[in-house]
N, C-alpha and C positions, 0 to 999 in steps of 0.2 A: 504494499500499500504507500502510495506517495503522500508526502507531507505537503499541506498547503502553506505557502510562505505567508507570514503575517504581513498585513498590510498597515504602515504607519498611519497614525491619525495626524492630520494636518490642520491648521486654523490660524486665527489671530488670537493673541493673548497679551499677557503683560509679565514683564520680568522685574522683580523687586529686589534692589540691592540697597542695604543701608537705608531702608525706609523711602527710597525714591523709585518710583515706577516708571518703566519705559515700555512703549507699545513694541511688540515684536510679532514675526511670524514663526510658528513652531512646526516641527515635526517630530513625533514621539512614538516610539515603538515600545509597548510594554509586553512583558512575558512573565509566565509564572516561573518561580524559583523553587529552591529547596525549601521543604516545610511550609509550602504555601506563601512564601515572601515573594512579592512582586518585585521585578527588576525591570528596568528600562533604560533606554539611551535615546539620544535624538540631536536636532541641531535647531538652533535659533537664528533668525536673521533679523536685524535691526541696525540702528545707527552705528557705525564702526567705532566712535568712542563709548557708546554704551557697552558693546561687546568687549571692548578692552577692559573697562571698569569691572565687569562681570568676571573676566577671567583673572584680573588681579585680586578680586574679592575672593575667589574660589567658590563659595557657597552663595546661593541665591534662592529666591521663591518664584516659582513659575505658576501662573494662573491661566488656565486654559479658557477658551471661549464660553465653556458652560459654567465656569466659576470653580471648577475643581483646582485645587492647589498642591502642588508637588514641591518638596525641597529638593534642590538639585546641586550637583558639583559640577562646575564648569571645568572640563578636562583638556580642552584644546582650543586655540584661537591664533589666528595669524595676524599680526600687527597691521592695521590699516584696512582690515577686511571686515565686512559686515556680518559674518558668519561665525557662530561659537558652537561648540559641541559639548554635550552634558551627558551626565548619567543620574539616575534617580538616587537619592540618599535613602 
């Protein structure tokens, strides 16, 4: 039996760093982990300066378009680029 690949959820959201919120576009892929723990990773696209600040801060809060909030760790960003990559905490 072939496994169906998961489809990432995409949409508009907000990224909160140090009580400051920035509008972003997100792509999030969530999967089940050991002992029922959810794991996930994805990307954020927004203003390059906001992505730089998020990467330097390390931790942030991602609010999805339906109001769901996730604590995330920014794990990669290229200086001057408007995209950052994250993992769920």
